[in-house]
C-alpha positions in Angstrom: 151.4 162.6 54.3 150.2 163.8 57.4 147.2 166.2 56.7 146.2 169.2 58.9 142.8 168.6 60.5 140.5 171.3 59.1 138.1 173.7 60.7 136.9 177.2 61.5 139.8 179.9 61.3 139.9 183.9 62.0 136.3 185.3 62.6 134.3 182.0 62.2 136.1 180.7 65.4 134.1 183.3 67.2 130.9 182.7 65.2 131.1 178.9 66.2 131.3 179.8 69.6 128.3 181.7 69.7 126.5 179.2 67.8 127.4 176.6 69.8 126.3 178.3 73.0 122.9 178.6 71.3 122.4 175.2 69.3 125.3 172.7 70.0 123.7 169.9 68.2 123.1 171.7 64.9 126.6 173.6 65.2 128.7 170.3 65.6 126.5 168.9 62.5 127.2 171.9 60.5 130.9 171.5 61.2 131.1 168.0 59.9 129.0 169.0 56.9 131.3 171.7 56.0 135.0 170.5 56.8 134.3 166.5 57.0 134.1 163.8 59.4 137.2 164.9 61.6 137.2 168.5 62.2 138.9 170.7 65.0 137.4 173.8 66.6 137.8 175.9 69.6 135.4 176.5 72.4 137.1 179.2 75.1 140.5 178.2 75.9 140.0 174.4 74.2 141.1 173.2 71.1 138.8 170.1 70.3 138.7 167.6 67.7 135.4 166.1 66.9 135.4 162.5 65.3 132.4 161.6 63.3 133.7 158.4 61.0 133.4 155.0 62.7 137.0 153.9 61.9 138.2 157.1 64.0 135.9 156.4 66.6 137.0 152.8 66.8 140.4 153.9 67.2 139.6 156.1 70.2 137.4 154.1 72.1 138.9 150.6 71.3 142.0 149.8 69.1 144.0 152.7 70.8 142.2 153.3 73.9 145.2 153.2 76.3 146.3 156.6 74.7 142.6 158.1 75.7 141.9 159.3 79.4 138.8 160.8 81.4 141.2 162.0 84.1 142.8 165.3 82.4 139.5 165.9 80.5 137.9 169.1 81.3 134.6 167.5 80.9 135.2 164.7 83.3 137.1 167.1 85.7 133.7 169.0 85.9 131.8 165.9 86.2 133.6 164.7 89.2 132.0 167.8 90.9 128.5 166.3 90.0 129.3 162.5 90.4 132.2 162.2 92.5 134.6 159.3 91.4 132.2 156.8 90.0 132.8 154.7 87.3 131.7 157.2 84.7 134.1 159.9 85.8 137.3 157.6 87.3 140.1 156.4 85.2 143.3 154.8 85.3 144.1 151.8 88.0 141.3 153.3 90.3 138.6 152.7 87.5 139.9 149.2 86.7 139.7 148.2 90.6 135.9 149.9 90.7 135.0 148.0 87.6 136.2 145.0 88.9 134.4 145.3 92.0 131.1 146.5 90.4 131.1 143.8 87.6 129.3 140.7 89.5 126.6 143.2 90.4 125.7 143.8 86.9 125.8 139.9 85.3 123.4 139.2 83.5 121.6 136.6 85.9 121.6 139.5 88.6 120.0 141.8 86.0 117.5 139.4 84.6 116.4 138.6 88.3 115.2 142.2 88.5 112.8 142.0 85.4 109.6 141.1 87.3 110.2 144.5 89.6 110.4 146.5 86.3 107.2 145.1 85.0 105.1 145.5 88.2 106.4 149.1 88.4 105.2 149.9 85.0 101.6 148.2 85.5 101.5 150.5 88.9 102.1 153.3 86.7 99.3 152.3 84.1 96.7 151.7 87.0 97.3 155.3 88.3 96.9 156.2 84.5 93.6 154.4 84.3 92.0 156.7 87.2 92.9 159.7 84.9 89.9 161.7 83.4 89.5 161.0 79.8 91.7 163.3 77.5 94.0 163.9 80.1 97.2 165.2 79.0 100.5 163.7 80.5 104.2 165.1 80.1 105.6 161.6 79.1 109.2 162.7 79.5 108.1 163.2 83.4 106.1 160.0 83.5 109.2 158.1 82.5 111.4 159.9 84.7 109.1 159.0 87.7 108.9 155.4 86.9 112.6 154.6 86.0 113.6 156.5 89.0 111.3 154.0 91.3 112.7 151.2 89.5 116.2 152.1 90.0 115.5 152.8 93.8 114.2 149.5 94.2 116.5 147.7 92.2 119.4 149.4 93.9 118.3 149.8 97.4 115.6 147.7 97.7 113.8 150.9 98.7 110.7 152.9 97.3 112.3 156.5 96.7 109.0 157.7 95.5 108.3 159.6 98.5 111.7 161.3 98.0 111.6 161.7 94.3 110.9 165.3 94.3 113.7 166.0 96.7 115.9 163.9 94.6 114.6 165.1 91.0 115.3 168.5 92.2 118.6 167.8 93.0 119.6 166.4 89.9 117.9 169.3 88.2 120.0 171.7 89.7 123.1 169.7 89.2 122.5 168.9 85.5 121.2 172.5 84.7 124.3 174.1 86.2 126.5 171.2 84.6 125.2 172.5 81.4 125.7 175.9 82.1 129.1 175.5 83.0 130.3 173.4 80.2 128.9 176.1 78.0 130.8 178.6 79.7 134.0 179.9 77.7 135.7 179.6 81.0 134.3 176.7 83.1 134.9 177.3 86.7 134.1 174.6 89.3 131.3 175.2 91.9 133.5 176.4 94.7 132.9 180.1 94.8 131.0 181.8 97.6 128.0 183.1 95.1 124.2 181.9 95.5 124.5 179.7 92.4 127.6 177.7 93.6 126.0 177.2 97.2 122.6 175.9 95.4 124.9 173.4 93.6 126.8 172.4 96.7 123.6 172.0 98.9 122.1 169.7 96.4 125.2 167.7 95.9 125.3 167.6 99.6 121.7 166.3 99.9 122.6 163.7 97.4 125.5 162.5 99.6 123.2 162.6 102.4 120.5 160.2 101.0 123.4 157.8 99.6 125.0 157.7 102.7 122.1 157.1 105.0 121.2 154.1 102.8 124.7 152.9 102.6 125.0 153.0 106.9 121.6 151.3 107.3 122.5 148.7 104.7 125.9 147.9 106.6 124.2 147.7 110.1 121.6 145.0 108.5 122.6 141.4 109.1 119.8 139.9 106.7 120.8 142.0 103.8 118.4 141.9 100.6 120.0 140.7 97.5 120.0 143.8 95.3 122.6 145.8 93.6 123.9 147.7 96.7 124.4 144.4 98.9 126.3 143.1 95.6 128.5 146.5 95.7 129.1 146.4 99.6 130.1 142.8 99.9 132.2 142.7 96.7 136.0 142.2 97.3 138.6 142.7 94.7 139.9 139.6 93.5 143.3 140.6 93.1 143.8 142.6 96.4 140.6 141.4 98.4 139.8 145.1 99.1 136.2 146.4 99.2 134.7 149.9 98.7 134.9 152.4 101.2 131.4 154.3 102.2 132.5 157.2 100.1 133.3 154.9 96.9 129.8 153.3 97.5 128.3 156.7 97.9 129.9 157.8 94.6 128.8 154.7 92.5 125.1 154.8 94.1 124.8 158.5 93.0 126.3 157.5 89.5 124.0 154.5 89.2 121.1 156.8 90.4 121.6 159.4 87.6 122.6 156.8 84.9 120.1 154.4 85.9 117.2 156.5 85.5 117.9 159.8 83.7 119.4 158.0 80.4 116.7 155.3 80.2 113.8 157.8 80.9 114.9 159.9 78.0 115.5 156.9 75.9 111.7 155.9 76.2 110.2 159.3 76.0 112.0 159.8 72.5 111.0 156.3 71.6 107.1 157.3 72.5 107.5 160.3 70.5 108.7 158.5 67.2 106.1 156.1 67.6 103.6 158.6 68.1 104.8 160.0 64.7 105.2 156.6 62.9 101.8 154.6 63.6 102.6 152.1 61.3 105.8 151.1 63.3 103.9 151.2 66.6 101.3 148.9 65.3 103.8 146.4 64.6 105.2 146.7 68.0 101.9 146.2 69.3 101.6 143.0 67.8 104.4 141.3 69.6 103.9 143.1 72.9 102.4 141.4 76.0 101.0 143.1 79.2 103.1 140.9 81.6 106.4 140.2 79.7 109.1 138.0 81.3 112.5 138.3 80.5 112.1 134.8 78.6 109.6 136.7 76.4 112.1 139.3 75.1 113.8 136.9 72.5 110.1 136.5 70.9 110.0 140.3 70.8 112.8 141.3 68.6 111.0 144.3 67.1 111.0 146.1 70.5 115.0 146.1 70.6 115.2 147.3 66.9 112.9 150.2 68.1 114.7 151.1 71.3 118.1 151.0 69.3 116.5 153.2 66.5 115.3 155.6 68.9 118.8 156.0 70.6 120.4 156.4 67.0 118.5 159.5 66.5 118.3 160.9 70.0 121.1 159.2 72.0 120.8 160.0 75.8 124.2 160.9 76.1 124.8 163.0 72.9 128.3 164.0 73.5 131.5 162.6 75.2 135.2 163.1 75.1 138.8 161.9 76.3 142.4 163.7 76.5 145.3 162.2 74.6 148.2 160.8 76.6 150.4 161.1 73.4 150.3 161.9 69.8 148.2 159.6 67.6 146.9 159.7 63.8 143.4 159.3 62.7 142.9 158.5 59.2 145.9 160.6 58.0 145.3 163.3 60.3 147.8 163.9 63.2 146.8 164.8 66.6 148.9 166.1 69.6 149.7 165.4 73.2 146.8 166.4 75.5 144.2 167.0 72.8 140.8 167.1 73.5 138.9 164.5 71.5 135.4 164.1 71.3 132.4 162.3 69.5 129.0 163.4 69.4 126.7 160.4 68.9 123.8 162.7 68.0 125.9 163.8 64.7 127.5 160.1 64.3 124.4 158.4 64.0 123.1 160.7 61.2 126.4 160.1 59.1 124.9 159.9 55.6 127.8 157.6 54.6 126.8 154.9 57.3 123.1 155.8 57.7 120.7 155.7 54.6 118.0 158.0 55.1 119.6 159.2 58.5 116.8 161.3 59.5 114.3 158.3 59.0 112.9 156.1 61.6 113.3 153.0 60.4 113.9 150.0 63.1 114.8 147.5 60.6 117.8 149.0 59.6 119.3 147.3 62.7 119.0 143.9 60.9 121.9 144.9 58.7 125.8 144.8 59.5 126.9 148.3 60.3 130.9 149.2 60.6 132.2 149.1 64.1 132.6 152.7 65.8 129.2 153.6 64.0 126.7 153.1 66.8 128.0 154.2 70.3 125.3 155.1 72.6 126.8 153.2 75.6 130.2 154.0 74.2 132.6 151.1 73.1 135.2 149.2 73.8 136.6 148.6 77.7 134.7 151.7 78.7 131.6 150.4 77.3 128.7 151.0 80.0 128.6 148.7 82.7 124.8 149.3 82.7 124.0 149.0 79.1 122.3 145.4 79.7 120.5 146.4 82.4 119.2 149.8 80.5 118.3 147.8 77.5 116.2 144.8 79.2 114.5 147.8 81.0 113.7 149.8 78.2 112.4 146.8 76.4 110.2 145.5 79.2 108.8 149.2 80.0 108.0 149.7 76.1 106.1 146.4 75.7 104.3 146.6 78.8 103.0 150.2 77.9 102.5 149.5 74.4 100.4 146.4 74.9 97.8 148.6 76.8 97.8 152.1 75.8 98.8 154.5 73.1 100.8 157.6 73.8 100.0 160.2 71.4 101.8 163.5 70.9 99.5 166.6 71.6 98.4 168.1 68.6 100.0 171.3 67.7 103.0 170.4 69.6 106.6 171.2 68.3 109.1 169.1 70.1 112.5 170.8 70.5 115.6 169.4 71.7 117.2 170.2 75.2 121.0 169.2 75.0 121.9 169.2 78.8 124.2 166.4 80.2 121.5 164.2 78.5 119.4 164.8 75.5 115.7 165.8 76.4 112.7 166.9 74.8 112.5 170.9 75.7 109.7 171.5 77.8 108.6 168.2 78.3 106.4 165.9 75.8 102.8 166.7 76.3 101.0 163.3 75.0 97.2 161.8 75.3 96.1 158.6 76.4 94.5 156.2 74.0 93.4 153.0 75.9 93.6 150.0 73.7 
């Protein structure tokens, strides 16, 4: 017997909308607590199904993934104004072609060659910190953003974009803030109106385009190209057609990698240092295996660093919600969904499902020594649409973490209450004020 998906009805629909606008994370968690692991709710004109069970997540992202697309999802339609048709937002045959072209640039061998660069940039940041007066309070979230932006600039373009960091960061901040506002709007409109807000959005996107296009044009003109990710993308040829990426496609991918390659890792690290400050026993364990100048060959001897990053992203996944649109009817655990149904996953809620994760609010890296159901842990998504940069992100996060932990402790400023800011990514609201304690 096919069951009807439960969810708010009547006036509760309105209260859910108002609560979601104020606090989407708590609202989604409350919906699953009240109605179960498959729940439907409305947000403006959209009927949304939320999956919070590993079996259902596995079906959507892996077992029946061809039935779920990004192309018609209102979330990704809006994202295209932000990122263009990069790997995150594209779908169908175009996405498959772009993935084939980009895949060689993200081979383990190429990524591991970037490890010394990541460590050197981190050591440069630590040297700058050593020049600060004793007791200086740093915004660890901002520091991680600056560090990962420098790394991704060097890894992608062989360029230190530190001089343009403020410009790039401002553009990304404008776009991300507006994207969040538009997603939370009951009638999300694209940024095409002649309003001050829409003009600011378009100006910021145009500025990022200018930076990316200039970098692509200069690289095409070079005869002796550096062997970075941009060169790999520029020289890649589709094995099925022999075609390469156009400048427009390269630009969209660079902006996608620029955001995904620094924003998500920076947030993951910021939350990791927050959690370690609150859990000094785990921090001491990490310090015992850390090295000041780690290499990629050292990482297998530092398994706790991996578990700590995984556990941090369980509690505070950088991408806290994402969704797809169904091509045809489907069924999740006895619940039927229709054609053209928006289906979402909120890793922030899924990763706290007490049926899967004992003591779900606790910080316990060793839980990753145990097996877990497929579909239970999806910070990088899952299945064919698994994030192409997941190995880059994990290697970077671990190398930066152990380099910093080997030399300094970041302690949350006394009296600080850290809130959550659910933008396109999950950030600490108002930053993360921390003091330095040199070891």
